Structures are given as C-alpha cells and as structure tokens.
N, C-alpha and C positions, 0 to 999 in steps of 0.2 A: 504493499499499500504506499503510495506516494503523499507527501502531505506538502502542499503547494503553500507555501509561506508567502505573506503579502507583500511587495515593492518596499524597499524602504527609499522615501524622499531624501534627496542629497543635503535636504533642508533641516533634515534631524539633527538632534544637536550633541547625541552621543552616538557610538558604532554601533552599540546592542542593538537586537530586536527589542521593544519594548514590551512590558511584562503580559500584556494585554493583547502581544500580536495576533494571537490566534481566534479571538473574538473579530477582529478585524472591523471596516467600515465600507463598508460598498462605496459611500458616496466620496470614496479621496479621490481626487485627481493622480493623474499620471505622476510619475516621481520626476519632481523640476531639476532640472539641470545646473541648479544654482551652486554656488560653493556651501558647505555646510555653516550654519549658523548657531552660535547660544541665544539663548533667549535674550531679548533686549529691551533695555528700560524704554519705556516709550514717555512715560511722564515719572513723578518722585512717588515712588514705592508702587507702582504699575510695573510688571513686567509680561511682553509678547513673547511666547514659546510654541513648540510643539508636545505632541504626547510623552513622545520619550523624556522630555523634562519635568512633565507634570508627574512622570513614572518613577524620575531618578531620588530615591533620598539624598544623593551627593549635589544634586544641584539643586533642591527645594531648602537644604541646610544653607547651600555657599551661598545663596540669596534673602536666605533668612522670610523662605515664605511661608506664610501664616494662613493664607486664602487661594484655593482654587477653582478657576473658573472655566470650565469643560464646554466648548460650543461644538459638540460632536453629537452624533449617536453610535450608542454602542457602549461597552465596557471600559471603565478607565480605572487602575489598576491602583491607585493613592497607595503609596507607604502608610505603613501602621506608623502609631504616635512613637513607639520605640526606635524608629528607625530614625528618627528625627531628632536629636538632640538638643535642637536649639528652641523645640518648643518649650514651653512650662509646662510643670507637671500638671497634669486632669485638663489642659486645654487642645484640645484635638484641633488638627489640622482643616480648617471652615471650607465649605465646598458648595458650587453650584455647577448644576448643569441643564445644558439649553440642549435638548435634542434635535438636531437640525443636520440634513445632510448638506453638503455642498452643490450644489446646484441653482444658475441663476434664478429658478421658475421657486423656490423654496420660500415660505415667511418665513421671514428672518426682522423685519422692521417692527414687527410687533412686539419682539422681546427685546427690544432693542431698551426702552424705557426702565424694563425690569433689571436687566444688566448692568445700567450704568448706575440704578439707583444701590445696585447690589456692592458694587465698587467702591461708592461714593461714602453707604454707612461701613463697610470696612475701614475704609481707610479716617476714619470718627476716632480710632485706634491711632495715635502716633507711631506708632510700632508695628502695625500691619502692615505686612506687603502681599500683595497680591499677582498671580500668575494668572491669564489669560490665555488661553490654548486651544487649540483643533487637532487633527493627527498631525498635519504638516507645518502649523503657523503660518500658513497664506495667505487663506482669502475668510473662511466662517471667525476665526481669531480677530486678524485683524481687523475685519469691518467692525465686529464690538470694539475695540481697541480703538478706531477712530470715531465711532458712536460716542463714545466717552471722551473724547479729546471736543467733540463736537459740543456738550452739552457742559463739558468744566472750561475749556477754553475760549468758546464763542469762535470755531474755528467754522468754513465753510464744508463740506463734504470733500471737495476737491481738496481743501487746503489741508483738512486732515487726514486723508490717504496718503498726498503725497509725504506728510512728517512721519509717520508710521513706514511709508516705504523706505524713508530716508533714514531710518533710525533700525530699521531690519529689512536689509535689503531683497529675500525672496519673499515679503509681503506683496500678495497681489489680490484682492476681492473680485470678484469673478462678476460680470458686469451685471446682473440682475442686482447684486449686493450694494454696488455704486449706486443703483436707481433707487431702489430701499432708503440709502444716506439721504436721498432728496428726499423721500417722503418727510423721515425722521428730522430734517431740519424746518420743514413746514409746522410740525406738531411743536418740536421746542421755540419755533417762532410764534405759534397760538397762545402757547402756554406761557410766553416771557408780554405779550400783548396780555394776557389776563391777569398776569401777578403786577401789571405796568398799570391798569383801571383798577385795578381793586385798592391797589396804595394809593392811585390819584382819589379816589374816591371815599378813603378813609381820613385823607388829609382834611379835603376841602369838607367831612363831618366833622372834625376835630375843629378846622379856623371857626364853625360855623358856631360849633358850641360855646368858643373861648369868645366870641363876640356879645 
C-alpha cells in the first residue's frame, strides 16, 4: 500500500512535514516556487505564518506565541502546554479556527469582523502574541492579516495587501479574497460613519443640557 503524502510548499517555515499532514487540506494550492520564509511580524505582536509554524513547539516558543488563529479547514495539531515552556502555568495556548478553503468563491468576508475582533481582544494583554496561519501562509491567513491592518491602521485593501506582501514575500491572497477585502472596507466605513454620528449626536445632547 502506497501512502501519498501531501506536497510541501517551499513557503513552509520548517523542513519537516507538519504533524497534521495526514489530515491534509484539499483546498491547498499547488506548491509555491518561492523561497522558504519563517513567520513574519505583520504588526506589533501579530505574526503571519504557515501550518508548520503553528505545529512547531520550537517556533511558537521562540516567538512567544500565546494565541493561534487558524484560517483553514481540517485538523491543526497544536503543541500541548507541556511542549511550550514560555506559557505560564495553567495558561493554555488560546486558539480560534475559521474553517474555510482557499478558493476565490469561498465566503471569507463575513468572518473578517470576528477574526479582527479576536486578534484585538487577545492583544489587550500586553504580553500576548498572535500567530495567524493557514496551510502555506499565502492566501487565507494573509487576507485575515490584511483585514486586521485595515481595521487597526486605516489602510485601504490595496495598501494592506501590499504591506503584508512586503513583510512576507510569499503572501498572495487570491483574487476572490482581494475582492472580499473591498466588501470589508465598506463594512468598516459604515461602522465608522455610524460611530461618528453617534458621537456627534451625544455631543449635541450634552451641549443642549448645558445651555
């Protein structure tokens, strides 16, 4: 009997097969011709990487990762608490998984407010460090990282993707996900307009009461 192991992307950060390799991810794109890249720091305490990084006790410990956001379908074999000496006692690795495939027509935009909020909530702890990953750290997780930059830095979709690509060269959200970042931008603009109206209305009320 011959086991057909999934091919590794050259964008993976360590040479070994990830521990979840037998589970696979049918949505994974073809291996990238790019050079290997370790997880990249996208912004303060937020890193973008691949499945191998998420499953590596050595990498998670070296980066001080406390939270892992998995943007992929299938199993992710995160290390146990005992394999992560940087974590305080009784504080397990925090995780969130968004079960999506890497396909232009997959709905990802509806998950972006939740992923952004999850990262932001994690970083309320100044000691928290978040790893965002998919299988290869190219499309799905790069889209989530770009959305976070849009929400927290006020970047446009184009600027956010460019920034992510600058920091992790193999990052390349598929065209469908790039279009969904435009949808997310409209959502952010509506929320900001609503907040501005609410603040202005409250200000007018306070002024009226002081008269």
